[in-house]
C-alpha positions as CSV (number, residue, x, y, z in Angstrom):
1,M,124.2,89.8,89.6
2,L,120.9,89.0,88.4
3,D,118.9,91.2,86.0
4,I,116.1,92.8,87.2
5,A,113.4,91.0,85.3
6,V,115.1,87.6,85.8
7,S,115.2,88.2,89.5
8,Y,111.8,89.4,89.7
9,N,110.5,86.1,87.6
10,R,112.7,83.8,89.8
11,Y,111.5,84.9,93.1
12,K,107.9,86.3,92.3
13,F,106.3,83.3,93.9
14,L,107.3,84.5,97.3
15,G,105.2,87.1,97.8
16,D,101.9,84.7,96.8
17,E,103.5,82.0,99.5
18,F,103.5,84.8,102.0
19,L,99.8,85.7,101.6
20,T,98.9,81.9,102.1
21,W,101.0,81.9,105.0
22,L,99.5,85.2,106.5
23,W,95.9,83.5,106.0
24,F,97.1,80.4,107.9
25,M,98.7,82.5,110.4
26,I,95.0,84.6,110.9
27,E,93.4,81.5,111.1
28,T,95.6,79.8,113.6
29,D,97.8,82.0,115.6
30,Q,96.7,85.6,116.2
31,N,98.8,85.5,119.2
32,R,102.0,84.7,117.2
33,L,101.1,88.1,114.9
34,C,101.1,90.3,118.1
35,R,104.9,90.0,118.0
36,Y,105.0,91.9,114.8
37,D,102.8,94.8,116.4
38,P,102.5,95.1,120.3
39,D,99.1,97.3,119.8
40,L,97.6,94.8,117.2
41,V,94.0,93.8,118.4
42,S,93.2,91.9,115.1
43,L,94.0,91.1,111.8
44,N,91.5,89.7,109.7
45,I,90.3,88.6,106.4
46,G,88.2,91.0,104.8
47,S,85.8,91.3,101.9
48,R,88.3,89.8,98.9
49,M,90.4,87.4,98.3
50,V,92.1,86.2,95.2
51,L,93.3,82.7,94.6
52,E,95.4,81.1,91.7
53,N,96.6,77.4,90.9
54,T,98.8,77.0,88.0
55,R,98.9,73.5,86.6
56,N,99.9,72.1,83.3
57,N,99.9,75.5,81.7
58,A,96.4,76.5,82.7
59,K,95.8,79.0,85.4
60,E,92.5,78.5,87.3
61,T,91.7,81.8,89.4
62,V,89.2,82.2,92.3
63,T,87.8,85.2,93.4
64,I,85.8,85.5,96.6
65,K,83.9,88.8,97.2
66,G,81.8,90.3,99.6
67,Q,81.2,91.1,103.4
68,D,81.1,88.0,105.4
69,A,81.9,85.9,102.3
70,N,82.0,82.3,102.6
71,L,85.9,81.3,101.7
72,E,84.5,77.5,100.9
73,E,86.0,78.0,97.4
74,G,89.1,79.6,98.6
75,L,89.8,76.5,100.6
76,L,88.5,74.4,97.8
77,A,91.1,76.0,95.5
78,L,93.8,75.8,98.6
79,K,93.3,72.3,99.0
80,K,94.0,71.8,95.0
81,G,97.2,73.5,95.3
82,A,96.6,77.4,95.0
83,V,98.1,80.3,96.6
84,V,96.5,83.5,97.7
85,T,97.7,86.0,95.1
86,E,95.5,88.8,96.6
87,I,93.8,90.0,99.5
88,H,91.6,92.3,101.7
89,L,92.7,92.7,105.2
90,S,91.3,94.5,108.3
91,Y,93.5,96.0,110.7
92,K,92.8,97.0,114.2
93,S,95.7,98.5,116.7
94,G,94.8,100.2,119.9
95,D,91.6,102.0,119.1
96,Q,92.2,102.4,115.4
97,H,90.7,100.7,112.1
98,W,92.5,100.1,108.8
99,Q,91.4,98.2,105.9
100,F,93.6,97.5,102.4
101,N,94.0,95.0,100.2
102,L,97.7,93.5,99.6
103,K,98.9,91.7,96.5
104,G,101.3,89.0,96.9
105,E,103.2,89.7,93.6
106,S,104.3,93.0,94.3
107,L,103.5,93.5,97.8
108,N,101.4,96.7,96.7
109,I,98.9,98.3,99.3
110,S,96.1,99.5,97.9
111,N,92.3,101.0,98.7
112,L,93.8,101.5,102.0
113,K,91.2,103.2,104.2
114,L,92.5,104.9,107.4
115,P,91.3,105.2,110.7
116,E,89.4,108.7,111.3
117,T,91.4,111.6,112.2
118,G,90.4,114.9,113.4
119,P,89.0,117.8,111.5
120,V,91.3,120.4,110.0
121,E,89.3,123.9,111.3
122,T,92.6,126.3,110.3
123,P,95.4,126.1,108.3
124,E,97.7,125.9,111.2
125,D,95.8,122.1,111.8
126,L,96.8,121.2,108.2
127,E,100.5,120.2,108.9
128,G,99.6,118.2,112.0
129,A,96.8,116.4,110.3
130,V,99.3,115.5,107.5
131,I,101.8,114.2,109.8
132,E,98.9,112.2,111.4
133,K,98.0,110.7,108.0
134,I,101.8,110.0,107.4
135,Y,101.8,108.0,110.8
136,L,98.8,106.3,109.9
137,I,100.0,105.1,106.7
138,E,103.4,104.2,108.1
139,K,101.5,101.7,110.8
140,V,100.4,99.7,107.7
141,V,103.7,99.7,105.8
142,G,105.4,98.7,109.2
143,L,103.2,96.0,109.8
144,V,103.4,94.3,106.1
145,N,107.2,95.0,106.1
146,N,107.6,93.3,109.8
147,L,105.1,90.5,108.7
148,F,107.1,89.8,105.4
149,S,110.5,90.1,107.3
150,H,109.5,87.2,109.3
151,F,108.2,85.2,106.5
152,I,111.2,85.3,104.9
153,K,113.4,84.3,107.8
154,L,111.2,81.7,108.5
155,R,111.1,80.4,104.3
156,I,114.8,80.2,104.2
157,S,115.0,78.4,107.6
158,N,114.8,74.4,108.2
159,E,111.5,75.1,110.3
160,W,109.6,76.0,106.7
161,R,110.4,72.5,105.1
162,N,110.4,70.5,108.6
163,Q,106.9,72.0,110.5
164,T,105.9,75.0,108.5
165,V,104.6,73.3,104.9
166,F,103.3,70.3,107.0
167,R,101.0,72.4,109.4
168,I,99.9,74.3,106.5
169,R,98.9,71.5,104.5
170,N,97.2,69.8,107.5
171,W,95.3,73.3,108.1
172,A,94.1,73.3,104.9
173,M,93.1,69.6,104.4
174,S,90.8,69.6,107.6
175,L,89.2,73.0,106.6
176,G,85.4,72.7,105.5
177,K,85.4,69.2,107.3
178,R,82.2,69.0,109.3
179,P,82.5,67.4,112.6
180,P,79.8,64.3,113.1
181,D,76.3,65.2,113.6
182,I,75.3,64.5,117.2
183,D,72.1,63.0,117.9
184,P,70.3,65.4,120.7
185,E,68.3,62.6,122.2
């Protein structure tokens, strides 16, 4: 049996690969993501993304922040071999909307913003409000668990080596390329 520290160091790359794959899936195949949450309306990149590239014992970190942030620097880092280490996600399911950060290293969910809930007007409403908050938190945790579970099954399959890595590389290399200018005349 592996020591926990050895195991952690050996497999910590999986979370970063997961977030990179998730970015790829968000950009290329939203319909496939609906398999993991039948009520999924959308899953989008939010206002923050961190990418890291470790080469020759040097670590390059690119952080992109802001509403409607241009992901150009992230795309360039991705082309150079970086992976996503942290991502802010905007998740809509049914008529509800969540926002949260997800770290690749540990799959920790932070800065979770839940959908609005009804007001607590009496002490009797408190129990229902707590149960509703727990449900809303479990919805996000369930989505992340389902996505990660699918990713792990894909990651250990032949499809990962034979198709998925190739598709992700092609996607990354095609990003940011401008189509040729068309002369309006």
